[in-house]
C-alpha positions in Angstrom: 75.5 97.4 149.6 72.8 99.0 147.4 71.9 96.8 144.4 70.5 99.8 142.5 73.6 102.0 142.7 75.6 102.6 139.5 78.9 100.7 139.1 81.9 102.5 140.4 84.5 101.2 138.0 86.9 103.7 136.4 86.0 103.7 132.7 88.1 105.3 130.0 88.9 104.9 126.3 91.9 102.9 125.2 94.7 105.0 123.9 94.8 105.3 120.1 97.6 103.2 118.7 100.0 104.7 116.2 99.5 103.8 112.6 101.9 102.5 110.0 104.5 105.0 108.8 104.5 103.5 105.3 100.7 103.8 105.1 100.8 107.3 106.4 103.4 108.4 103.8 101.7 106.5 100.9 98.2 108.0 101.7 99.7 111.5 102.2 101.5 111.2 98.9 98.3 110.1 97.2 96.5 113.1 98.6 99.2 115.6 97.8 100.2 114.5 94.3 96.9 112.9 93.2 94.8 115.8 94.5 97.1 118.3 92.9 97.1 116.6 89.6 93.3 116.1 89.5 92.6 119.6 90.5 95.1 121.0 88.0 93.4 118.9 85.2 90.0 120.3 86.2 91.4 123.9 86.3 93.0 123.3 82.9 89.7 122.2 81.4 88.0 125.3 82.8 90.8 127.6 81.6 90.8 126.0 78.2 87.0 126.4 77.9 87.2 130.1 79.0 90.0 130.8 76.5 88.2 128.9 73.7 84.9 130.8 74.5 86.8 134.1 74.2 87.9 133.2 70.6 91.5 131.9 71.3 92.9 129.4 68.8 94.2 125.9 69.9 97.8 127.1 69.6 97.1 130.1 71.8 95.4 128.0 74.4 98.4 125.6 74.5 100.8 128.5 74.8 98.8 130.0 77.6 98.9 126.8 79.6 102.5 126.1 79.0 105.0 125.6 81.8 106.5 129.0 81.3 103.1 130.9 81.6 103.3 132.3 85.1 101.3 135.4 84.4 97.8 133.9 84.3 95.1 133.2 86.8 95.5 129.5 85.9 99.0 129.4 87.2 98.1 131.1 90.5 95.0 129.1 91.0 96.8 125.8 90.2 99.6 126.8 92.6 97.3 127.7 95.5 95.2 124.5 95.0 98.4 122.4 94.8 99.7 124.0 98.0 96.4 123.3 99.6 96.6 119.6 98.7 100.2 119.6 100.0 99.0 120.9 103.4 96.2 118.3 103.4 98.7 115.5 102.5 100.9 116.4 105.4 97.9 116.5 107.7 96.6 113.1 106.6 100.1 111.7 107.0 100.4 112.9 110.5 96.9 111.9 111.5 97.5 108.3 110.2 100.9 107.9 111.8 100.2 109.4 115.2 103.9 109.4 115.9 107.0 111.2 114.6 104.7 113.4 112.6 107.2 116.0 111.6 109.9 113.4 110.5 107.3 111.6 108.4 106.1 114.9 107.0 109.7 115.7 106.0 110.0 112.3 104.2 106.6 113.0 102.5 107.9 116.5 101.4 111.1 115.0 100.0 109.1 112.3 98.1 106.6 114.9 96.8 109.5 117.1 95.5 111.1 114.1 93.8 107.9 113.2 92.1 107.4 116.8 91.0 110.8 116.7 89.4 110.0 113.5 87.6 106.6 114.9 86.3 108.3 117.7 84.5 108.8 120.7 86.8 112.2 121.1 85.2 110.6 123.1 82.4 110.1 126.1 84.7 112.6 128.9 85.3 115.0 128.1 88.2 113.7 130.9 90.4 110.1 129.9 90.1 110.9 126.2 90.5 112.9 126.8 93.7 110.1 129.1 95.1 107.4 126.6 94.4 109.5 123.7 95.7 110.2 125.5 99.0 106.6 126.6 99.3 105.5 122.9 98.7 107.9 121.6 101.4 106.7 124.3 103.8 103.0 123.4 103.0 103.6 119.7 103.7 105.4 120.5 106.9 102.6 122.9 108.0 100.1 120.2 107.4 102.2 117.7 109.4 102.4 120.3 112.2 98.6 120.7 112.2 98.2 116.9 112.4 100.7 116.8 115.2 98.8 119.4 117.1 95.5 117.6 116.5 97.1 114.2 117.6 98.3 115.7 120.9 95.0 117.4 121.6 93.0 114.2 121.0 94.9 112.0 123.3 
């Protein structure tokens, strides 16, 4: 036996344990809803400043930012940023849970939809509301699927 030979024990990392489903959904919801709200507020400040700098009155700015104003860059930017945070929320949920990612992503999507309803999305036209709701659900599930793929690749 050679005392200078390296040890021959099989060494490997312990498998990553699944996280709490409640924590995964709560953090995913905070990322989705909280990130979307914060980003929308920042975009609204920018949009209001741009409109104010172009000579718009306060009433015109309020009307341009109303729930029915779907023909401005503000609406499209807020929608894209909100969908981006929905994807990120689903991804975070899946990465924390490390199990049943798509099921927990579906629960997260349902809760996000309910919160959007409570925050006043009812003011939009039905077609736009349904389109945005379905896009949001798809975005959360896409993020959960990305997290699922990452979880399976990292084991």
